[in-house]
C-alpha positions as CSV (number, residue, x, y, z in Angstrom):
1,X,-0.7,-5.8,-33.8
2,X,1.5,-2.6,-34.2
3,X,4.7,-3.2,-33.0
4,X,4.5,-0.6,-30.5
5,X,1.4,-1.9,-29.2
6,X,2.8,-5.3,-28.9
7,X,5.5,-3.7,-26.5
8,X,3.2,-1.7,-24.1
9,X,1.5,-5.2,-23.7
10,X,4.5,-6.6,-22.7
11,X,5.5,-3.9,-20.2
12,X,2.5,-3.7,-18.4
13,X,2.0,-7.7,-18.4
14,X,-0.7,-7.4,-20.8
15,X,-3.1,-5.3,-19.1
16,X,-3.5,-1.5,-21.0
17,X,-0.4,0.8,-20.2
18,X,-0.7,3.3,-17.0
19,X,-0.8,6.9,-17.8
20,X,2.6,8.6,-18.1
21,X,3.4,10.8,-15.1
22,X,5.9,14.0,-15.6
23,X,7.1,16.9,-13.7
24,X,10.4,18.1,-11.9
25,X,12.1,15.5,-9.7
26,X,14.6,14.8,-7.0
27,X,16.5,11.6,-6.2
28,X,16.0,9.5,-3.0
29,X,19.1,7.4,-3.7
30,X,20.9,6.2,-6.9
31,X,17.6,4.2,-8.8
32,X,14.8,6.1,-6.9
33,X,13.0,9.4,-7.5
34,X,10.4,11.6,-6.2
35,X,8.0,13.9,-8.4
36,X,7.9,17.7,-7.0
37,X,4.2,18.1,-5.1
38,X,3.7,14.7,-4.4
39,X,4.7,12.1,-2.6
40,X,4.8,9.2,-5.6
41,X,8.2,7.5,-5.2
42,X,9.4,5.9,-8.1
43,X,11.7,3.5,-8.4
44,X,14.1,3.1,-12.0
45,X,12.9,0.3,-14.1
46,X,15.5,-2.3,-14.3
47,X,18.6,-0.9,-12.6
48,X,20.0,-1.2,-9.1
49,X,22.3,1.2,-7.2
50,X,24.1,1.2,-4.1
51,X,22.2,2.4,-1.3
52,X,22.9,5.5,0.7
53,X,24.9,4.6,3.8
54,X,26.8,1.9,1.3
55,X,30.1,2.4,1.6
56,X,32.7,1.3,-1.9
57,X,36.3,1.2,-2.4
58,X,38.1,3.2,-5.1
59,X,40.9,3.0,-7.2
60,X,43.2,3.7,-4.7
61,X,41.3,1.2,-2.2
62,X,40.1,4.1,-0.3
63,X,36.7,4.1,0.7
64,X,34.1,6.3,0.1
65,X,30.3,6.6,0.2
66,X,29.3,5.5,-3.6
67,X,25.7,5.1,-2.7
68,X,25.6,9.0,-2.1
69,X,28.0,9.6,-5.3
70,X,25.3,7.5,-7.3
71,X,22.3,9.9,-5.9
72,X,24.4,13.0,-6.9
73,X,25.0,11.5,-10.3
74,X,21.1,10.6,-10.8
75,X,20.5,14.2,-9.6
76,X,22.3,15.6,-12.1
77,X,20.7,13.7,-14.5
78,X,17.2,15.0,-13.2
79,X,18.4,18.6,-13.3
80,X,19.0,18.4,-17.3
81,X,15.2,18.9,-18.1
82,X,12.5,21.1,-16.4
83,X,10.2,18.0,-16.6
84,X,10.9,13.6,-16.0
85,X,9.0,11.6,-18.1
86,X,7.9,8.5,-16.3
87,X,6.1,5.8,-18.0
88,X,5.0,3.0,-15.1
89,X,5.4,-0.4,-15.1
90,X,3.8,-1.8,-12.0
91,X,4.3,-1.0,-8.1
92,X,6.9,-2.6,-6.2
93,X,6.4,-4.7,-2.6
94,X,7.1,-1.2,-1.0
95,X,4.6,0.6,-2.5
96,X,6.8,2.9,-5.1
97,X,5.8,2.7,-8.8
98,X,8.5,0.8,-11.2
99,X,8.5,2.7,-14.1
100,X,11.0,3.8,-17.0
101,X,11.6,7.6,-16.8
102,X,13.3,9.9,-19.1
103,X,15.0,13.3,-19.3
104,X,14.8,14.8,-22.9
105,X,14.4,11.5,-24.4
106,X,17.3,9.9,-22.9
107,X,16.1,6.9,-20.1
108,X,17.9,7.5,-16.9
109,X,18.5,4.0,-15.8
110,X,20.4,3.5,-19.0
111,X,22.5,6.2,-18.2
112,X,22.6,5.2,-14.4
113,X,24.0,1.9,-15.7
114,X,26.3,3.6,-18.8
115,X,28.6,5.5,-16.3
116,X,29.1,2.9,-13.6
117,X,26.4,4.3,-10.9
118,X,24.1,1.1,-11.1
119,X,24.0,-2.3,-12.1
120,X,21.6,-4.1,-14.8
121,X,19.5,-5.6,-12.6
122,X,18.8,-8.8,-14.7
123,X,16.3,-10.2,-12.2
124,X,13.6,-7.7,-13.4
125,X,15.3,-6.1,-16.8
126,X,15.8,-9.2,-18.5
127,X,19.4,-8.6,-19.1
128,X,18.3,-5.2,-20.7
129,X,21.1,-2.9,-19.6
130,X,23.8,-5.7,-19.4
131,X,25.9,-4.3,-22.7
132,X,26.0,-1.2,-20.7
133,X,27.1,-2.5,-17.7
134,X,29.8,-4.5,-19.5
135,X,30.9,-1.3,-21.4
136,X,31.2,0.6,-17.9
137,X,33.2,-2.2,-16.3
138,X,35.2,-2.1,-18.6
139,X,36.0,1.2,-18.9
140,X,35.9,1.1,-15.3
141,X,33.8,4.1,-14.5
142,X,31.5,5.0,-11.3
143,X,32.0,2.2,-9.1
144,X,33.7,-0.3,-11.4
145,X,36.9,2.1,-11.0
146,X,37.2,0.3,-7.8
147,X,35.6,-2.5,-5.9
148,X,31.8,-3.1,-4.2
149,X,29.5,-5.6,-3.0
150,X,26.5,-5.8,-5.7
151,X,23.8,-3.6,-3.9
152,X,21.3,-6.0,-3.6
153,X,23.8,-8.4,-1.5
154,X,24.9,-5.4,0.8
155,X,20.9,-5.0,1.5
156,X,20.8,-8.7,2.6
157,X,24.3,-8.4,4.4
158,X,22.7,-5.3,6.4
159,X,19.1,-6.3,6.7
160,X,19.0,-6.4,10.1
161,X,20.6,-2.9,10.6
162,X,18.2,0.3,11.1
163,X,18.2,2.8,8.8
164,X,20.2,0.6,6.0
165,X,17.1,0.7,3.5
166,X,17.1,3.9,1.4
167,X,13.6,3.8,0.1
168,X,12.0,5.2,2.9
169,X,13.5,8.1,3.2
170,X,15.0,11.0,0.8
171,X,18.6,12.6,0.5
172,X,18.5,15.7,2.9
173,X,19.1,15.7,6.5
174,X,17.0,17.7,8.5
175,X,19.1,18.3,11.6
176,X,18.1,20.7,15.0
177,X,20.8,21.7,16.8
178,X,22.1,24.6,18.8
179,X,22.6,26.5,15.6
180,X,18.9,25.9,14.7
181,X,17.2,24.1,12.0
182,X,19.7,23.2,9.3
183,X,19.8,20.8,6.2
184,X,22.8,18.9,4.9
185,X,22.7,17.7,1.4
186,X,24.7,14.8,0.6
187,X,28.5,15.1,-0.2
188,X,29.0,17.8,2.3
189,X,31.8,17.6,4.9
190,X,29.2,16.7,7.7
191,X,26.9,14.7,6.1
192,X,28.1,11.0,6.6
193,X,28.1,12.0,10.5
194,X,24.9,13.5,10.5
195,X,22.0,11.3,12.8
196,X,18.3,11.6,12.3
197,X,16.4,11.7,15.6
198,X,12.6,11.7,14.4
199,X,11.7,12.0,18.3
200,X,13.8,15.2,18.6
201,X,12.0,16.8,15.6
202,X,14.4,16.0,13.0
203,X,13.7,14.7,9.9
204,X,14.3,13.6,5.9
205,X,13.8,15.8,3.3
206,X,13.4,15.0,-0.5
207,X,14.5,18.6,-1.9
208,X,16.2,21.7,-0.8
209,X,12.7,23.7,-1.5
210,X,10.9,21.4,0.7
211,X,13.2,21.9,3.7
212,X,13.6,25.4,3.0
213,X,9.5,25.7,3.2
214,X,9.2,24.0,6.6
215,X,11.8,26.1,8.4
216,X,15.1,24.7,7.8
217,X,18.5,26.7,6.3
218,X,21.4,25.3,4.4
219,X,24.8,25.3,5.8
220,X,26.5,28.4,4.1
221,X,27.8,27.7,0.8
222,X,26.0,24.3,-0.2
223,X,23.6,23.7,-2.6
224,X,22.1,20.1,-3.9
225,X,22.6,21.9,-7.5
226,X,26.2,22.1,-6.8
227,X,26.8,18.3,-7.8
228,X,31.1,19.0,-8.3
229,X,30.7,19.4,-4.9
230,X,30.2,15.4,-3.6
231,X,33.0,14.6,-1.7
232,X,33.8,10.5,-0.6
233,X,34.1,10.4,3.3
234,X,37.7,10.2,3.1
235,X,37.9,13.4,2.0
236,X,38.7,13.2,-1.9
237,X,36.2,15.1,-4.1
238,X,34.5,12.6,-6.2
239,X,34.4,12.9,-10.1
240,X,32.6,15.6,-11.8
241,X,29.2,13.9,-12.9
242,X,29.0,13.9,-16.9
243,X,25.9,14.9,-18.7
244,X,24.1,12.2,-20.7
245,X,26.2,11.5,-24.0
């Protein structure tokens, strides 16, 4: 049997490989994306990133929203190409498609771990990204620059808190106030304080385009594409995401 065919069988648990998916995509959080024009949520295979509401400490022991920074870095990777290509593995318990995704032939999950914005999820990856994680830790990049609770432990500790599970929602907050329908993007000054109340007609969006099409307008001067505007909620600028090496 050809080596490539053997790998396909191993990845898909012995069954025929599922058809690849591709298209423009947006980040939901640091390890989940949504393909534009669909409701297909894709969990990146083999990695685990901080949750959107998860705080970490930077090198100076100052708190910052590391989950938002991780999502911003993922968004910067998705923006490197017009299309994201994903090879599905299986569905997870939340109904998301678990897949290995790439941009310009570079695996996104590997880049998230390489730059310190996600960990190797050994339980599912079989240690596929362990060497990259060790390198990121040694170089003190991303969340390794400071201290943090491993994402799976943070989820367990906050399981009883409403709104902590980011897999159910996208990144853009559609808020309604006296100023009208305004959406807020991760990294903006008001973002951490904005609470979404569905009973008031407020909602989450998976992209700025989706929010605008629904009648929401942006806060002046803000754009998801301006990833360098991501800020710690302490007021300090986040490190500028670097393109894939």
